[in-house]
MDTraj code that builds the backbone (N, CA, C; nanometers):
import mdtraj as md
import numpy as np

residues = "MET ILE VAL GLY GLU LYS MET GLU LYS GLY VAL TRP GLN LEU GLN GLU ALA LYS ASN LYS PHE SER ASN LEU VAL GLU ARG ALA ARG LYS ASN GLY PRO GLN ILE VAL THR LYS HIS GLY GLN GLU ALA ALA VAL VAL LEU SER VAL GLU GLU TYR ARG ARG LEU THR ARG PRO LYS THR ASP LEU VAL SER PHE LEU ARG LYS SER PRO LEU ALA GLY VAL ASN LEU GLU ILE THR ARG ASN LYS ASP LEU PRO ARG ASP ILE GLU ILE".split()
xyz = np.array([
    [-1.1149, 12.1895, 0.7137],
    [-1.0058, 12.2094, 0.7015],
    [-0.9273, 12.0908, 0.6325],
    [-0.8238, 12.0619, 0.4921],
    [-0.8715, 12.0162, 0.4416],
    [-0.7092, 11.8840, 0.5006],
    [-0.8108, 11.6733, 0.4682],
    [-0.6849, 11.6406, 0.5095],
    [-0.5043, 11.6479, 0.4676],
    [-0.4622, 11.7760, 0.3207],
    [-0.3349, 11.7976, 0.3583],
    [-0.2737, 11.8919, 0.4609],
    [-0.3272, 11.9357, 0.4877],
    [-0.3368, 12.1012, 0.5680],
    [-0.3192, 12.0024, 0.7161],
    [-0.3733, 11.8890, 0.7961],
    [-0.4332, 11.9039, 0.9097],
    [-0.2294, 11.7536, 0.9035],
    [-0.2955, 11.6736, 0.7942],
    [-0.0870, 11.6133, 0.7980],
    [-0.0463, 11.7305, 0.8506],
    [0.0020, 11.8493, 0.7971],
    [0.0779, 11.8942, 0.8262],
    [0.0840, 11.9864, 0.9534],
    [0.0689, 11.9512, 1.0159],
    [-0.0484, 11.9880, 1.2102],
    [-0.0027, 11.8919, 1.2363],
    [0.0718, 11.8012, 1.2040],
    [0.0574, 11.6654, 1.3192],
    [-0.0852, 11.5478, 1.3585],
    [-0.1680, 11.5897, 1.2259],
    [-0.2637, 11.5299, 1.2129],
    [-0.3493, 11.4533, 1.1427],
    [-0.3469, 11.3186, 1.1715],
    [-0.3613, 11.2498, 1.0572],
    [-0.4614, 11.1358, 1.0848],
    [-0.6130, 11.0844, 0.9911],
    [-0.7114, 11.0297, 0.9721],
    [-0.6070, 10.8439, 1.0180],
    [-0.6630, 10.7689, 1.1004],
    [-0.6095, 10.6395, 1.0698],
    [-0.5932, 10.5884, 0.8996],
    [-0.6911, 10.5525, 0.8109],
    [-0.6675, 10.5429, 0.7577],
    [-0.5638, 10.5178, 0.6953],
    [-0.5909, 10.7337, 0.6316],
    [-0.4172, 10.7985, 0.5889],
    [-0.3165, 10.7832, 0.6180],
    [-0.3132, 10.7234, 0.8356],
    [-0.2086, 10.7389, 0.8766],
    [-0.0905, 10.5932, 0.8166],
    [-0.2315, 10.4850, 0.7861],
    [-0.2316, 10.2829, 0.7481],
    [-0.1676, 10.3339, 0.5951],
    [-0.1704, 10.4226, 0.5304],
    [-0.1108, 10.4122, 0.4578],
    [-0.0159, 10.4954, 0.3838],
    [0.0441, 10.5843, 0.4935],
    [0.1152, 10.6553, 0.4900],
    [0.2302, 10.6225, 0.6458],
    [0.2545, 10.4677, 0.6596],
    [0.3215, 10.4657, 0.7798],
    [0.4579, 10.5419, 0.8772],
    [0.4624, 10.5281, 0.6736],
    [0.6307, 10.5460, 0.6961],
    [0.6839, 10.7196, 0.6628],
    [0.5847, 10.7580, 0.6355],
    [0.5696, 10.9608, 0.6098],
    [0.4708, 11.0263, 0.7469],
    [0.4493, 10.9112, 0.8496],
    [0.3783, 10.8811, 1.0345],
    [0.5302, 10.9154, 1.0512],
    [0.5862, 10.7788, 1.0683],
    [0.6892, 10.7616, 1.1335],
    [0.7753, 10.8726, 1.1478],
    [0.8178, 10.9365, 1.0435],
    [0.8887, 10.9751, 0.9689],
    [0.9447, 11.1546, 1.0443],
    [0.7639, 11.2145, 1.0280],
    [0.7370, 11.3374, 1.0940],
    [0.7168, 11.3902, 1.2397],
    [0.6782, 11.1999, 1.3034],
    [0.6975, 11.2565, 1.4713],
    [0.8727, 11.2885, 1.4837],
    [0.9927, 11.1367, 1.3915],
    [1.1095, 11.1411, 1.4382],
    [1.1789, 11.3595, 1.4701],
    [1.0854, 11.3939, 1.3220],
    [1.1177, 11.5745, 1.2423],
    [1.0794, 11.6815, 1.3586],
    [0.9153, 11.6502, 1.3667],
    [0.8258, 11.7320, 1.3572],
    [0.8016, 11.7586, 1.5184],
    [0.8423, 11.6448, 1.5259],
    [0.7513, 11.5956, 1.7002],
    [0.6051, 11.5161, 1.7129],
    [0.5727, 11.5020, 1.7642],
    [0.4146, 11.4022, 1.7526],
    [0.3702, 11.3782, 1.7187],
    [0.2871, 11.3030, 1.6518],
    [0.1686, 11.3026, 1.5378],
    [0.0063, 11.2101, 1.6224],
    [-0.0605, 11.3252, 1.6090],
    [-0.1763, 11.1970, 1.6615],
    [-0.2777, 11.2146, 1.5222],
    [-0.3233, 11.0940, 1.5916],
    [-0.4078, 11.0190, 1.5321],
    [-0.6263, 11.0148, 1.6062],
    [-0.6705, 10.9789, 1.4658],
    [-0.7853, 11.0359, 1.4922],
    [-0.8406, 10.8522, 1.3723],
    [-0.9755, 10.8690, 1.5026],
    [-1.0712, 10.7742, 1.4382],
    [-1.1538, 10.8154, 1.4595],
    [-1.2560, 10.8452, 1.3498],
    [-1.3884, 10.8202, 1.3808],
    [-1.4094, 10.9766, 1.4046],
    [-1.2677, 11.0683, 1.3374],
    [-1.3717, 11.2085, 1.3380],
    [-1.2581, 11.2035, 1.5170],
    [-1.2219, 11.0987, 1.6410],
    [-1.2305, 11.1553, 1.8023],
    [-1.0160, 11.1274, 1.7618],
    [-0.9735, 11.1720, 1.8238],
    [-0.8364, 11.1555, 1.9005],
    [-0.7831, 10.9892, 1.9344],
    [-0.7218, 10.8914, 1.8768],
    [-0.7069, 10.7903, 1.9024],
    [-0.5938, 10.7843, 1.9225],
    [-0.4268, 10.8386, 1.8751],
    [-0.3644, 10.7219, 1.9491],
    [-0.2722, 10.8791, 1.9312],
    [-0.1234, 10.8659, 2.0017],
    [-0.0181, 10.9564, 1.9642],
    [0.1188, 10.8782, 1.9048],
    [0.0942, 10.9273, 1.8117],
    [0.2656, 10.8061, 1.7077],
    [0.4265, 10.9251, 1.7697],
    [0.4363, 10.8537, 1.8946],
    [0.5965, 10.9772, 1.9205],
    [0.7653, 10.9486, 1.7975],
    [0.8851, 11.0342, 1.8340],
    [1.0276, 10.9303, 1.8184],
    [1.0415, 10.8508, 1.9256],
    [1.1737, 10.8127, 1.8919],
    [1.1586, 10.7108, 2.0255],
    [1.2681, 10.8017, 2.1030],
    [1.3325, 10.9101, 2.0603],
    [1.3517, 11.0373, 2.2350],
    [1.2870, 11.0894, 2.2799],
    [1.1751, 11.1428, 2.2534],
    [1.0542, 11.1598, 2.2473],
    [1.0135, 11.1095, 2.3629],
    [0.9835, 10.9407, 2.3410],
    [0.9318, 10.8669, 2.4398],
    [0.9912, 10.8053, 2.5221],
    [1.1834, 10.8491, 2.5985],
    [1.2365, 10.8473, 2.6566],
    [1.3047, 10.9617, 2.7608],
    [1.2154, 11.0484, 2.6797],
    [1.2748, 11.1690, 2.7498],
    [1.1350, 11.1823, 2.8716],
    [0.9838, 11.1133, 2.8293],
    [0.8554, 11.1547, 2.9086],
    [0.8871, 11.0387, 2.9958],
    [0.9302, 10.9183, 2.9627],
    [0.9556, 10.7482, 3.0599],
    [1.0535, 10.7739, 3.1207],
    [1.1644, 10.8468, 3.1674],
    [1.2633, 10.8852, 3.2404],
    [1.2563, 10.9049, 3.3677],
    [1.2981, 10.8595, 3.4879],
    [1.2745, 10.8563, 3.5642],
    [1.3333, 11.0177, 3.5556],
    [1.2385, 11.1197, 3.6768],
    [1.2460, 11.2354, 3.7480],
    [1.4062, 11.2387, 3.8225],
    [1.4138, 11.1539, 3.9216],
    [1.4906, 11.1237, 3.9682],
    [1.5982, 11.0150, 4.0044],
    [1.7343, 10.9690, 4.0965],
    [1.7980, 10.8259, 3.9746],
    [1.6945, 10.7772, 4.2112],
    [1.6456, 10.6480, 4.1777],
    [1.6778, 10.5509, 4.3140],
    [1.7451, 10.6534, 4.4535],
    [1.7783, 10.5973, 4.4361],
    [1.9111, 10.6965, 4.5159],
    [1.8555, 10.7855, 4.6237],
    [1.8106, 10.9081, 4.5356],
    [1.7431, 11.0177, 4.5661],
    [1.5847, 11.0028, 4.5683],
    [1.6018, 10.9637, 4.5599],
    [1.3758, 10.9079, 4.5656],
    [1.3998, 10.8768, 4.6867],
    [1.5198, 10.7335, 4.7677],
    [1.4714, 10.7067, 4.8439],
    [1.5099, 10.7987, 4.9531],
    [1.6393, 10.8991, 4.9616],
    [1.6501, 11.0182, 5.0899],
    [1.6168, 11.1002, 5.0756],
    [1.4664, 11.0807, 5.0188],
    [1.3506, 11.2038, 5.0392],
    [1.2166, 11.1299, 5.1028],
    [1.2087, 11.0181, 5.0595],
    [1.1068, 10.9461, 5.1451],
    [1.1024, 10.9964, 5.2816],
    [0.9394, 11.0058, 5.2839],
    [0.9407, 10.9995, 5.4426],
    [1.0076, 10.8909, 5.5551],
    [1.0478, 10.8047, 5.4919],
    [1.0735, 10.6994, 5.6371],
    [1.2426, 10.7329, 5.5776],
    [1.3203, 10.8911, 5.5345],
    [1.4316, 10.8948, 5.5197],
    [1.4598, 10.8923, 5.6959],
    [1.5893, 10.8130, 5.7203],
    [1.6512, 10.8698, 5.8846],
    [1.5615, 10.8148, 5.9570],
    [1.3402, 10.7334, 5.9758],
    [1.3444, 10.5975, 5.9848],
    [1.4346, 10.5347, 6.0741],
    [1.4555, 10.4747, 6.1400],
    [1.5358, 10.3492, 6.2326],
    [1.5050, 10.2894, 6.2040],
    [1.3896, 10.1104, 6.0829],
    [1.3873, 10.0019, 6.0884],
    [1.4233, 9.9054, 6.0952],
    [1.3339, 9.8225, 6.1649],
    [1.4614, 9.6966, 6.3042],
    [1.4109, 9.5396, 6.1839],
    [1.4478, 9.5102, 6.0423],
    [1.4265, 9.4348, 5.9852],
    [1.5329, 9.2903, 6.0063],
    [1.4298, 9.1646, 5.9997],
    [1.4763, 9.0595, 6.0387],
    [1.4484, 8.9809, 5.9608],
    [1.5139, 8.8700, 5.9579],
    [1.4680, 8.7698, 5.8885],
    [1.4444, 8.6450, 6.0090],
    [1.3411, 8.5889, 6.0166],
    [1.2759, 8.4644, 6.0013],
    [1.3622, 8.3635, 5.9705],
    [1.4161, 8.2954, 6.0796],
    [1.5315, 8.1666, 5.9899],
    [1.4697, 8.0402, 6.0161],
    [1.3670, 8.0374, 6.0215],
    [1.2996, 7.8737, 6.0762],
    [1.2986, 7.7841, 5.9208],
    [1.3331, 7.6718, 5.9408],
    [1.3667, 7.6357, 5.8037],
    [1.1883, 7.6122, 5.6919],
    [1.1927, 7.5617, 5.5391],
    [1.0462, 7.6503, 5.5421],
    [1.0122, 7.5443, 5.5930],
    [0.8353, 7.5288, 5.5232],
    [0.7209, 7.4366, 5.5083],
    [0.7675, 7.3165, 5.3975],
    [0.7545, 7.1997, 5.4035],
    [0.7262, 7.0484, 5.3448],
    [0.6284, 7.1184, 5.2986],
    [0.6472, 7.0741, 5.1553],
    [0.5103, 7.1327, 5.0757],
    [0.4994, 6.9612, 4.9558],
    [0.4358, 6.9068, 4.9456],
    [0.4206, 6.7937, 4.8621],
    [0.4069, 6.8095, 4.7098],
    [0.4569, 6.8575, 4.5974],
    [0.4432, 6.7985, 4.4709],
    [0.4138, 6.7159, 4.3916],
])
top = md.Topology()
chain = top.add_chain()
for i, resn in enumerate(residues, 1):
    res = top.add_residue(resn, chain, resSeq=i)
    for name in ("N", "CA", "C"):
        top.add_atom(name, md.element.get_by_symbol(name[0]), res)
traj = md.Trajectory(xyz[None], top)
């Protein structure tokens, strides 16, 4: 497979990715994740910001997460120590 074919499939050699970074970013935005190789080994992936946000978005909101917790419904007694803080020298 020649370099041009690999670029069409979303695989870029590092030097080519550096030389054509703007093109690499545009392809990530339009065609999906682009893989960058270094010495023939996959080294990095360039994603559109939309894809990154989709991948890193929490699966559930915090309230739903806490309601599904194994501790949901457990009556925890939480108290605060009302002693004065200790003195420290600065």
